[in-house]
C-alpha positions in Angstrom: 38.7 10.6 86.0 40.5 13.0 83.8 40.2 15.7 86.4 42.2 13.6 88.9 45.2 12.2 87.0 47.4 9.8 88.8 50.8 8.3 87.9 50.9 4.7 86.9 52.5 3.7 90.2 49.8 5.6 92.1 47.1 4.1 90.0 48.3 0.5 90.7 48.7 1.3 94.4 45.1 2.7 94.5 43.8 -0.4 92.7 45.6 -2.9 95.0 44.3 -1.0 98.0 40.7 -1.3 96.6 40.2 2.4 96.8 38.2 4.8 94.6 39.7 5.3 91.1 39.0 9.0 91.2 40.1 10.2 94.6 42.0 7.2 95.9 40.4 7.6 99.3 37.0 5.9 99.5 36.7 2.1 99.7 35.4 0.1 96.7 34.0 -2.8 98.5 31.6 -3.2 101.4 32.1 -6.9 101.6 34.2 -9.7 100.1 32.6 -9.4 96.7 30.1 -6.6 97.3 30.8 -3.3 95.4 29.7 -0.1 97.2 27.2 2.0 95.3 29.4 5.1 95.4 32.6 6.5 97.0 32.0 7.9 100.5 34.8 10.5 99.9 34.1 12.0 96.5 30.7 10.6 95.6 31.8 8.8 92.4 29.0 6.4 91.3 30.5 2.9 90.9 27.6 1.8 88.7 30.0 1.7 85.7 32.0 -1.1 87.4 29.2 -3.6 88.1 30.6 -7.1 87.3 27.3 -8.9 88.0 27.8 -12.4 89.3 31.2 -12.9 87.6 33.4 -12.6 90.7 31.3 -15.0 92.8 31.1 -17.5 90.0 34.9 -17.3 89.6 35.5 -17.9 93.3 33.1 -20.8 93.4 34.7 -22.3 90.3 38.2 -22.2 91.7 37.1 -23.6 95.1 35.0 -26.3 93.5 37.7 -27.5 91.2 40.3 -27.5 94.0 37.9 -29.5 96.2 37.0 -31.9 93.4 40.7 -32.4 92.5 41.4 -33.1 96.2 38.6 -35.6 96.4 39.8 -37.3 93.2 43.1 -37.9 94.8 45.3 -35.5 92.8 48.5 -34.4 94.5 48.5 -31.0 96.1 51.1 -29.8 93.6 48.6 -30.3 90.7 45.8 -28.6 92.6 48.1 -25.6 93.2 49.0 -25.5 89.5 45.3 -25.6 88.5 44.4 -22.9 91.0 47.3 -20.7 89.8 46.3 -21.2 86.1 42.6 -20.3 86.9 43.7 -17.3 88.9 45.9 -16.1 86.1 43.1 -16.4 83.6 40.9 -14.5 86.0 43.4 -11.7 86.3 43.9 -11.4 82.6 40.1 -11.4 82.0 39.6 -8.8 84.7 42.3 -6.5 83.3 41.0 -6.9 79.8 37.4 -6.2 80.8 38.1 -3.1 82.9 40.6 -1.5 80.5 39.1 1.7 79.0 39.7 2.9 75.5 40.9 6.4 75.0 38.3 8.8 73.6 39.2 10.4 70.2 40.1 14.0 70.4 
């Protein structure tokens, strides 16, 4: 990725658009939670970003807890708070897990 440097704003835009981190053109996902094997534009292998079953488990956890809270009779406001907290934890964990350390010179 050092050969294609992007500004912080461009990097965030590429990430939010779910595009290739190297070229910013190819799509990352072929489905809702299915990562493509490589970029169709520049050929970058996405094997380094394999999250395993983490995203699917997280989606099931949020949906299951919201459904369970609804069945238990909790008010919609508390369900929304619970989902927001879990989503926030997921974002923090995702950012922490995907952050790369700089290589020593």
